[in-house]
C-alpha positions in Angstrom: -4.4 236.0 141.9 -1.3 236.7 139.7 -0.7 234.6 136.6 2.9 233.9 135.1 3.2 233.7 131.9 6.1 231.8 130.8 7.9 232.3 127.5 7.5 229.5 124.4 10.9 229.4 124.8 10.9 228.1 128.6 7.9 225.8 128.1 9.8 224.4 124.9 13.1 223.9 127.0 11.3 222.2 130.1 9.1 220.2 127.7 12.4 218.8 125.8 14.4 218.0 129.2 11.5 216.9 130.6 11.0 214.4 127.7 14.8 213.6 127.6 15.4 212.7 131.3 12.0 210.4 130.6 13.3 208.9 127.6 16.7 208.4 129.4 15.4 207.2 132.8 13.2 204.6 130.3 16.5 203.5 128.7 18.4 203.4 131.6 15.3 201.5 133.9 15.3 199.2 130.3 19.3 198.7 130.2 19.2 198.2 134.1 16.5 195.5 133.6 18.3 193.7 130.6 21.4 193.8 132.7 19.6 192.2 135.9 18.1 189.7 133.6 21.7 188.6 132.3 22.8 188.5 135.5 19.7 186.2 136.5 20.5 184.2 133.5 23.5 183.9 134.0 23.2 183.3 137.3 20.7 180.2 136.2 22.6 179.2 133.4 25.4 179.0 136.0 23.3 177.2 138.5 22.1 174.9 135.9 25.5 174.1 134.3 26.5 173.4 138.5 23.8 171.0 138.6 24.6 169.7 135.3 27.8 168.6 136.7 27.2 167.8 140.0 24.7 165.4 138.5 27.5 163.8 135.8 29.9 163.7 138.6 27.0 161.8 140.9 25.6 160.0 137.8 29.5 159.0 137.3 30.0 158.1 141.0 26.9 156.4 141.0 27.9 154.0 137.9 31.3 153.4 139.6 29.4 152.6 143.1 26.9 150.7 140.5 29.8 148.6 139.2 31.9 147.9 142.2 28.7 146.4 143.6 27.9 144.4 140.7 31.7 143.2 141.2 31.1 142.9 144.4 28.0 140.6 144.1 29.5 138.3 141.3 32.1 137.7 143.5 29.7 137.1 146.6 27.7 134.7 143.9 31.2 133.3 143.3 32.3 132.5 146.4 28.9 131.5 147.7 28.8 128.8 144.5 31.9 127.8 145.5 31.2 127.0 149.0 27.9 125.3 147.9 30.0 123.3 145.9 32.1 122.2 148.2 29.5 121.6 151.0 27.8 119.4 148.6 30.6 117.2 147.2 31.9 116.4 151.1 29.0 114.7 152.2 28.4 113.2 148.5 32.0 112.2 148.2 31.0 109.7 151.6 27.4 108.9 149.9 29.0 107.5 146.9 32.0 106.0 148.2 30.6 104.2 150.8 27.8 102.9 148.2 30.5 101.6 146.5 32.7 99.8 149.0 29.1 98.3 150.2 28.6 97.0 146.7 31.8 95.1 146.4 30.7 93.0 149.2 27.2 92.4 149.5 24.9 90.1 146.9 21.3 90.4 148.2 19.6 91.6 145.2 17.5 93.9 146.9 20.1 95.5 148.7 21.8 96.2 145.5 19.0 97.8 144.4 18.8 99.9 147.2 22.2 101.4 146.5 21.7 101.8 142.4 18.9 104.3 144.2 21.5 105.9 146.1 23.7 106.2 143.4 21.2 107.6 140.8 20.2 110.0 143.1 23.3 111.2 144.0 24.1 111.5 140.1 21.0 113.8 140.2 22.1 116.0 142.7 25.7 116.5 141.4 24.2 117.3 137.7 22.0 119.9 139.6 25.3 121.7 141.1 27.2 121.0 137.8 24.5 122.4 136.0 24.4 125.7 138.3 28.2 126.0 138.5 28.6 126.1 134.8 25.8 128.5 134.2 27.5 131.0 136.9 31.3 130.7 134.8 29.5 130.9 131.6 28.0 134.3 133.1 31.3 135.4 134.2 33.0 134.5 131.0 35.4 131.7 133.0 33.9 128.8 131.5 36.7 127.5 128.6 36.4 124.7 126.1 39.0 121.8 125.8 39.1 120.7 122.4 40.5 116.7 121.9 40.2 114.7 118.5 36.8 112.5 119.2 34.9 109.9 117.1 31.6 111.6 116.6 29.6 108.3 115.8 30.3 106.6 119.1 29.1 109.7 121.2 25.9 109.9 119.0 25.2 106.1 119.6 26.1 106.5 123.5 22.6 108.2 124.0 20.8 104.9 123.3 22.5 103.2 125.7 22.5 105.7 128.3 18.6 106.3 127.9 18.0 102.8 126.9 16.2 102.1 130.5 13.8 105.0 130.8 13.5 104.5 126.7 11.9 101.1 127.6 9.9 102.1 130.2 7.9 104.6 128.5 7.8 102.1 125.7 9.1 104.5 123.0 10.7 104.2 119.9 14.4 105.7 119.8 16.5 106.1 116.2 20.0 107.4 115.8 20.5 108.4 112.2 23.7 109.6 111.4 25.2 110.2 107.9 27.5 107.4 106.4 29.7 110.8 105.0 30.4 111.8 108.8 34.1 111.8 109.5 35.6 109.8 111.7 37.6 112.3 113.7 36.9 115.9 114.5 38.6 118.0 117.1 35.4 118.9 119.5 35.2 119.8 123.3 33.8 115.9 124.0 32.6 116.6 127.8 30.6 119.6 126.0 29.1 117.8 123.1 28.0 115.0 125.0 26.3 117.6 127.7 24.4 119.1 124.7 23.1 115.6 123.6 22.3 114.9 127.3 20.4 117.8 127.8 18.6 117.5 124.2 17.8 114.2 124.4 17.0 113.6 128.2 14.4 116.5 127.8 12.6 114.9 124.3 12.3 111.4 126.3 11.4 113.3 129.1 8.5 115.2 127.4 7.3 112.5 125.4 5.2 110.2 126.9 4.1 108.4 123.3 5.9 107.3 120.3 9.1 108.2 119.3 12.1 110.3 119.7 14.9 110.6 116.5 18.3 111.6 117.2 19.3 112.7 113.4 23.0 113.7 112.5 24.2 115.5 109.0 27.2 117.6 107.8 28.5 120.0 105.2 32.0 120.1 104.0 33.6 123.2 104.0 35.7 124.5 100.6 38.9 123.8 102.3 37.7 120.5 102.9 39.9 120.4 106.1 36.4 121.5 108.2 32.8 121.2 108.2 29.6 122.5 109.2 27.9 119.7 112.0 24.4 119.7 112.2 22.3 117.5 114.6 18.7 117.5 115.7 16.6 116.0 118.3 12.9 115.3 117.1 10.5 113.8 119.4 6.0 113.5 119.4 5.8 115.0 122.6 3.9 117.7 124.3 5.2 120.5 122.2 6.0 124.0 123.1 3.3 127.1 122.6 4.6 129.5 120.4 4.6 132.5 122.8 7.0 130.7 124.5 9.9 129.4 122.0 11.9 132.2 123.0 11.6 131.7 126.9 12.7 128.3 127.0 16.4 129.4 126.6 16.3 131.6 129.7 17.8 130.5 132.8 15.3 129.0 135.1 12.9 129.4 132.2 9.9 126.3 132.2 7.0 126.2 129.7 4.2 128.2 131.1 2.3 125.2 132.6 4.2 122.6 132.5 3.8 120.6 135.6 6.8 120.3 137.8 5.2 117.4 139.5 4.9 115.4 136.3 8.1 116.7 134.5 10.5 118.1 137.3 13.4 119.6 136.2 15.2 123.1 136.8 14.8 125.0 134.0 18.8 124.7 133.1 19.3 122.3 130.8 18.3 124.3 127.5 20.0 127.8 129.1 23.4 125.4 129.5 22.6 124.2 126.3 22.4 127.5 124.4 25.5 129.3 126.0 27.3 126.3 125.2 26.6 126.1 121.6 27.2 129.8 121.9 30.4 129.5 123.0 31.2 126.8 120.5 30.3 129.2 117.7 27.4 127.8 116.6 23.6 128.3 116.3 20.6 126.3 117.9 17.2 126.7 116.9 13.8 125.2 117.7 10.5 124.1 115.5 7.4 123.3 118.0 3.6 123.0 118.2 1.9 122.4 121.3 0.4 119.0 121.3 2.8 117.9 118.1 6.1 117.4 119.3 9.3 119.5 119.2 13.0 119.8 117.2 15.7 121.1 118.4 18.2 121.7 116.0 22.3 122.5 116.7 24.4 123.6 114.2 28.3 123.7 115.0 30.4 125.7 112.1 34.0 124.9 111.1 34.3 122.2 112.9 38.0 120.4 111.7 38.4 117.1 110.9 41.3 115.0 112.2 42.6 111.9 112.2 42.1 108.9 114.7 45.6 108.2 115.2 46.0 111.6 116.8 43.5 110.6 119.4 45.1 109.3 122.9 45.1 105.8 123.6 42.7 105.3 126.2 44.2 103.3 129.4 41.8 100.1 129.9 40.4 100.2 133.4 42.4 98.0 135.8 41.3 95.6 138.2 41.8 96.6 141.5 42.0 92.5 142.8 45.2 92.2 140.4 47.2 95.5 141.9 49.7 94.6 145.0 51.5 97.4 146.6 54.9 97.3 148.7 54.3 97.9 151.9 53.8 101.7 152.1 52.8 104.4 155.2 50.0 106.3 154.0 48.6 109.6 156.0 45.4 110.4 155.4 44.6 114.4 156.2 40.9 115.2 156.6 39.0 117.3 159.2 35.9 115.1 158.4 35.7 112.0 160.1 33.5 110.4 157.2 35.9 111.0 154.5 38.8 109.7 156.4 37.0 106.2 157.2 35.8 106.3 153.3 39.6 106.3 152.6 41.0 103.9 154.8 38.2 101.7 153.4 39.3 102.0 150.1 43.4 101.6 151.2 42.9 98.3 153.5 42.5 95.5 150.9 46.1 96.9 149.9 47.4 96.4 153.2 48.8 100.0 153.9 49.8 101.3 157.1 47.4 104.6 157.3 47.9 107.5 159.9 45.0 110.0 160.3 44.9 113.8 160.8 42.6 116.0 160.9 44.2 119.6 160.1 47.2 120.5 158.2 49.2 121.6 161.7 48.7 118.1 162.7 49.7 116.3 159.9 53.3 118.1 159.7 53.8 117.5 163.1 53.1 113.7 162.4 55.2 113.5 159.2 58.1 114.8 161.1 58.1 111.7 163.3 56.7 108.9 160.9 57.7 109.9 157.6 55.3 108.8 155.2 55.5 107.2 151.7 52.2 109.7 150.6 49.8 112.1 151.7 46.3 112.6 150.8 45.6 116.2 151.8 42.5 117.8 152.6 42.9 121.6 151.7 40.0 122.9 153.5 40.8 122.5 156.9 40.9 124.2 159.8 44.0 125.5 161.9 46.4 125.0 159.1 44.6 124.0 155.3 46.4 121.9 152.8 48.1 124.8 150.9 49.7 125.7 154.2 50.5 122.3 155.2 51.4 120.9 151.8 54.0 124.3 151.4 55.6 123.6 154.9 55.9 119.8 153.5 57.7 121.0 150.5 60.1 123.3 151.9 61.5 120.8 154.4 64.6 119.1 153.4 63.8 115.2 154.7 60.4 115.7 153.5 60.2 117.7 150.1 60.0 114.4 148.4 57.1 113.1 149.9 54.0 112.8 147.4 51.1 115.0 148.2 47.6 114.3 146.8 45.4 116.7 147.6 41.9 115.5 147.8 39.5 118.1 148.1 36.3 119.5 146.8 37.4 122.8 145.5 37.1 122.6 141.8 37.5 126.2 140.4 39.8 126.9 137.6 42.1 128.9 139.7 41.9 126.7 142.5 43.2 123.7 139.7 45.9 125.8 139.0 46.9 126.4 142.3 46.8 122.7 143.5 48.8 122.0 140.1 51.7 124.1 141.6 51.4 123.2 145.0 50.6 119.4 144.9 51.9 116.4 143.0 48.4 115.6 141.8 44.7 116.4 143.0 41.4 114.3 143.1 38.1 116.2 143.1 35.5 114.8 145.5 33.5 112.5 145.0 36.8 110.4 144.6 36.2 106.6 143.5 38.1 103.7 144.4 39.4 103.4 141.1 40.6 106.9 140.7 42.4 106.7 144.0 44.1 103.3 143.0 45.2 104.9 139.8 46.8 107.9 141.4 48.7 105.6 143.9 50.0 103.5 141.0 51.6 106.9 139.5 53.9 107.1 143.0 53.8 103.9 144.8 56.1 100.7 144.0 53.8 97.9 142.9 53.4 95.0 140.3 49.8 94.0 138.2 49.3 90.5 138.8 48.0 88.3 135.5 44.8 86.5 136.0 44.4 83.2 135.6 43.1 83.2 131.8 46.3 85.0 131.0 48.7 82.5 132.5 46.6 79.8 130.9 46.8 80.8 127.8 42.9 80.8 127.2 42.5 83.6 124.8 43.4 83.7 121.5 43.8 86.1 118.6 40.6 88.9 118.7 39.5 86.9 122.0 38.2 83.9 120.4 38.9 80.8 123.1 41.2 78.1 121.9 40.0 74.5 123.4 43.2 72.9 122.4 45.3 75.3 125.1 42.8 74.6 127.7 45.1 72.7 130.8 43.9 69.5 132.0 44.1 70.9 135.2 40.9 73.1 134.3 39.3 70.6 132.5 39.1 68.3 135.4 37.1 70.5 137.0 34.5 70.9 134.3 32.2 68.1 135.5 31.9 69.8 138.4 31.2 73.1 136.7 28.4 72.0 134.5 26.8 70.5 137.0 26.5 73.5 139.1 25.9 76.2 136.3 22.9 73.3 135.1 21.0 73.3 138.1 21.3 77.4 137.8 20.1 77.5 134.6 17.4 74.7 134.8 16.0 77.1 137.6 16.5 80.4 135.5 14.7 79.0 132.7 11.5 78.2 134.3 10.9 81.0 135.8 12.4 83.3 133.3 8.8 85.3 132.3 8.9 86.3 136.3 12.5 87.3 136.8 13.3 91.2 137.2 16.0 92.8 135.8 17.7 92.6 139.0 17.3 89.0 139.2 18.7 88.4 135.7 21.8 90.9 136.6 22.4 89.1 140.0 22.6 85.4 137.8 24.6 86.6 135.4 27.0 87.7 137.7 26.8 84.2 139.5 27.7 82.4 136.4 30.8 85.3 136.0 32.1 84.6 138.9 31.8 81.1 138.3 33.6 81.3 134.9 36.8 83.1 136.8 36.4 80.8 139.6 36.9 77.4 137.3 39.3 79.7 134.9 36.4 79.0 131.9 36.7 82.0 129.9 33.7 81.4 127.8 31.4 81.3 130.5 32.5 84.6 131.8 32.1 85.8 128.1 28.8 85.1 128.0 27.4 86.0 131.8 29.4 89.2 131.1 27.1 89.5 127.7 23.9 88.4 129.5 24.4 90.9 132.6 25.3 94.3 129.9 21.9 93.5 128.5 19.9 93.3 131.8 21.5 96.8 132.9 20.1 98.2 129.4 16.8 95.9 129.9 17.5 94.6 126.1 15.1 92.3 126.0 15.3 91.2 122.6 18.9 90.5 122.8 19.0 88.9 126.4 16.6 86.2 124.5 18.8 85.8 122.3 21.3 85.0 124.4 20.0 82.9 126.8 19.2 80.8 123.9 22.8 80.6 123.4 22.9 78.3 126.5 22.6 75.0 125.4 25.4 75.4 122.7 27.3 76.7 125.7 26.8 73.5 127.7 27.4 71.3 124.7 30.6 72.6 124.1 31.5 72.2 127.7 30.5 68.7 127.5 33.0 68.1 124.4 35.7 69.8 126.7 35.3 66.9 129.2 
């Protein structure tokens, strides 16, 4: 075996070469791995950036989709509520209207009581739908305030009269305390202020079985003296509210936990709407309460402008329909619902109008070109051709364009109101009363308002005081007969006073009022009218005092015979 012995320089050369190659290999490997890692990292970062971009894009798209869905849902809700409002107001128009027509024709106290129940239930239903619509308008920011000069004292005092029946039924003590320094005139939205008060006072009475309800009104003047802070509170001794429920009661459809719906009813909308109305007015509402010890709701309205009552528009007196005489006229009643047409015909019949019916806008236009009506009562939502299109056609027709068109509709949103104002000569919102309809007709049709017998005979002098000296002989001659009739009625009522119901007292007072009008004797009419109002308000104390005036009333009649 031959052994090769390498020289030292050879070992050193190869050793160094191999070492260098190894180091170079390691370096290249490390560099390659580093480069690969960087590439992977870049790929990962690029992927993540891409994913992030996609996420942002998806989020933006999702946000857009969510926004579109919210808008669509809101539009659908608004359309749904508008349809619900229309569908409820249409039958309510017939319920209220025919109840009014029946009320003018029946005298049976029992039937009158039934009619009042129908009207009361109908008003409750309308209040509910109005609350829901108000809440929807507030959520969409479409509810606006209409400010005018109001007398705040009369609005606050009105609450006692409105709730007098329920107060009497529950035997509650009701107080209205108003600061003497409160200005006589303020610039407020009267309808919304009354709505807030009705909700707060109504709740207080509803949740108080014994004790009292107190409405307190105060104010703080601002530095410039042109505005005030109006503060009013409603305090009761009712069931109260638990501490953990105080914040929840202002939520929509929220009611106090444990509250019996069977006992107290309600939808939980009243306080939610009240709070939003107060917020809309730039005010604040707060509550203090303890379970079992009553509640106190306080409203603060800031910067309420003081106004002069001379700025308040004079309200027109309610006109007695029996005193109105229209000239002969042809009126179209256009509505696809038979009951609505029958109701309007019932309202119009007593005035001798010629009434022609149409079930849609197309029929109306065709008939109008034949009969040339003096006025058209037009429903809006109808098949074939709606009221908007029919009115547009009529107003573009040279022969018909001057025909007044009054829309009678259940539609009532702000955009609809603006559209109606631009399209028709006037509009009435269902349910429509006979008085509202006739007042509107008087703006377009020739008529005269007849004087009453009392006005013709000049029986009223000065501030409504009766002047016996001006009583005509023709009236004096009939007084013995009148005295005999009312004497019998009064004596019978006096004997059965303790057993009489309020409905019977109302009937009795209306009978005397009708006699006073029939015999043209104002003192009897005025006295009976007062008795009737007190019976409606369940004002027992005033009723007894007014009934006690009978001897003086009869004595005055005897002195005139």
